[in-house]
C-alpha positions as CSV (number, residue, x, y, z in Angstrom):
1,M,-2.5,14.1,-2.0
2,S,-1.8,10.5,-0.9
3,E,-4.1,7.7,-1.8
4,P,-6.7,6.7,0.8
5,G,-6.6,3.4,2.9
6,Y,-8.8,0.7,2.0
7,E,-11.6,1.5,4.6
8,A,-11.4,5.1,3.7
9,A,-12.1,4.4,0.0
10,R,-14.4,1.8,0.5
11,D,-16.6,4.0,2.8
12,E,-16.3,6.9,0.5
13,L,-17.4,4.5,-2.5
14,V,-20.4,3.4,-0.7
15,E,-21.3,7.2,-0.4
16,V,-20.7,7.8,-3.9
17,V,-23.0,4.6,-4.9
18,R,-25.7,6.0,-2.3
19,K,-25.9,9.5,-3.9
20,L,-25.8,8.0,-7.6
21,E,-28.6,5.7,-6.8
22,A,-30.7,8.5,-4.9
23,G,-30.7,10.4,-8.3
24,G,-31.8,14.0,-8.5
25,L,-28.2,15.1,-9.5
26,S,-27.3,17.2,-12.6
27,L,-25.5,15.2,-15.5
28,E,-22.3,17.1,-14.8
29,D,-22.5,16.1,-11.0
30,S,-23.4,12.4,-11.9
31,L,-20.6,12.1,-14.3
32,A,-18.0,13.7,-11.6
33,L,-19.4,11.3,-8.9
34,W,-19.2,8.3,-11.4
35,E,-15.4,9.0,-12.3
36,R,-14.7,9.4,-8.5
37,G,-16.3,6.1,-7.8
38,E,-14.1,4.6,-10.5
39,V,-10.9,5.8,-8.9
40,L,-12.2,4.6,-5.6
41,A,-12.9,1.0,-6.8
42,K,-9.5,0.8,-8.3
43,T,-8.0,1.9,-5.1
44,C,-9.9,-0.7,-3.1
45,E,-8.9,-3.4,-5.9
46,R,-5.2,-2.3,-5.2
47,H,-5.3,-2.7,-1.6
48,L,-7.3,-6.1,-1.9
49,A,-4.7,-7.3,-4.4
50,G,-2.1,-8.0,-2.0
51,A,-4.3,-9.0,1.0
52,P,-3.7,-12.8,0.5
53,A,0.0,-12.4,0.4
54,R,0.0,-10.3,3.5
55,L,-1.8,-13.1,5.3
56,V,1.1,-15.3,4.7
57,G,3.9,-12.7,5.2
58,L,4.6,-11.7,1.6
59,N,4.8,-8.4,-0.6
60,L,3.1,-8.8,-3.8
61,V,3.3,-5.7,-6.0
62,P,2.0,-5.0,-9.7
63,D,4.9,-4.0,-11.9
64,G,3.9,-3.3,-15.3
65,D,2.5,-6.7,-16.6
66,D,4.0,-8.5,-14.0
67,L,3.9,-9.0,-10.1
68,I,7.0,-8.9,-8.1
69,S,7.2,-10.5,-4.5
70,F,9.4,-10.1,-1.7
71,T,9.4,-11.0,1.9
72,P,9.3,-8.4,4.6
73,D,13.0,-8.9,5.7
74,A,14.2,-7.9,2.2
75,V,12.6,-4.6,2.7
76,T,14.9,-1.5,4.1
77,V,13.1,1.3,6.2
78,S,14.5,4.7,6.1
79,L,13.4,8.1,6.9
80,A,14.9,9.9,3.9
81,E,14.5,8.9,0.3
82,P,16.8,6.2,-0.7
83,E,19.7,7.4,-3.0
84,G,21.0,5.5,-6.1
85,S,19.3,3.6,-8.8
86,S,16.6,1.4,-7.1
87,R,13.5,1.7,-8.7
88,L,11.9,-0.4,-6.0
89,R,11.1,2.1,-3.5
90,W,7.7,3.4,-1.9
91,R,6.8,6.1,0.5
92,G,4.2,5.8,3.0
93,Q,3.1,5.9,6.6
94,V,3.6,3.4,9.2
95,A,-0.1,1.9,9.9
96,T,0.8,-0.8,12.6
97,L,3.7,-2.1,14.4
98,A,3.7,-5.7,16.0
99,P,6.4,-8.1,17.3
100,H,7.3,-10.8,14.9
101,G,9.7,-13.4,16.4
102,D,12.9,-11.4,17.0
103,A,11.7,-8.8,14.7
104,V,9.1,-5.8,14.6
105,R,7.0,-6.3,11.6
106,L,5.4,-3.1,10.1
107,L,2.3,-2.5,7.8
108,V,3.2,0.5,6.0
109,H,0.2,2.3,3.9
110,A,2.3,2.9,0.6
111,S,0.9,2.3,-2.9
112,P,0.5,-0.9,-2.3
113,D,0.2,-1.4,1.3
114,L,3.8,-3.2,2.1
115,L,5.1,-5.3,5.0
116,A,8.7,-4.5,6.5
117,D,10.5,-6.3,9.4
118,V,12.9,-4.4,11.2
119,T,14.9,-5.0,14.4
120,P,13.5,-3.7,17.5
121,A,16.5,-1.6,17.8
122,A,16.1,0.0,14.3
123,A,12.4,0.6,15.5
124,T,13.5,2.7,18.3
125,E,16.2,4.4,16.5
126,L,14.0,5.6,13.6
127,E,11.2,6.4,16.0
128,L,8.8,4.2,14.2
129,V,5.0,4.9,15.3
130,P,2.0,4.8,13.7
131,G,1.3,7.9,11.3
132,R,5.5,8.2,10.7
133,E,6.2,8.8,7.2
134,V,9.1,6.6,5.9
135,W,10.6,5.3,2.8
136,L,10.6,1.4,1.9
137,S,13.1,-0.2,-0.8
138,A,14.0,-3.5,-1.9
139,K,16.8,-4.7,-4.0
140,A,16.1,-6.1,-7.3
141,T,18.1,-9.3,-6.5
142,A,15.5,-9.8,-3.5
143,V,12.5,-10.2,-5.5
144,S,10.7,-12.9,-7.7
145,R,9.1,-11.9,-10.7
146,Y,6.0,-13.5,-12.1
147,E,3.8,-13.0,-15.2
148,A,0.6,-11.4,-14.2
149,R,-2.6,-13.5,-15.6
150,R,-5.2,-11.2,-16.9
């Protein structure tokens, strides 16, 4: 099962909190809801972590104890899983497409959400529409690495 988007995770988390606050649940049900709430809260945090970077057109991805960043034009979009040794690859669904200069900017719901720029011809050839499953990859030489502050 894929990770829910931010809005779906937030809405489900609100419902979990409402049920826990209402009480009347068995200990077992309360613990199960609490654990689900923790998962949903972490999902929301992951989605929000990259939001400021997306506002300025940058992908920001946790990688162990570090963060990596790369621009949307450094992302390759394909319909099949990329072959080779690249560990910088993600599977996701196209959420939105919008003109962006001479390119088409995609927002892809992956883990985390990522931006990718493709040519209009590539968008047409790949039949990119919201909901389309795609693979994204970036070369290690195209990313900058930063030590994450905790």
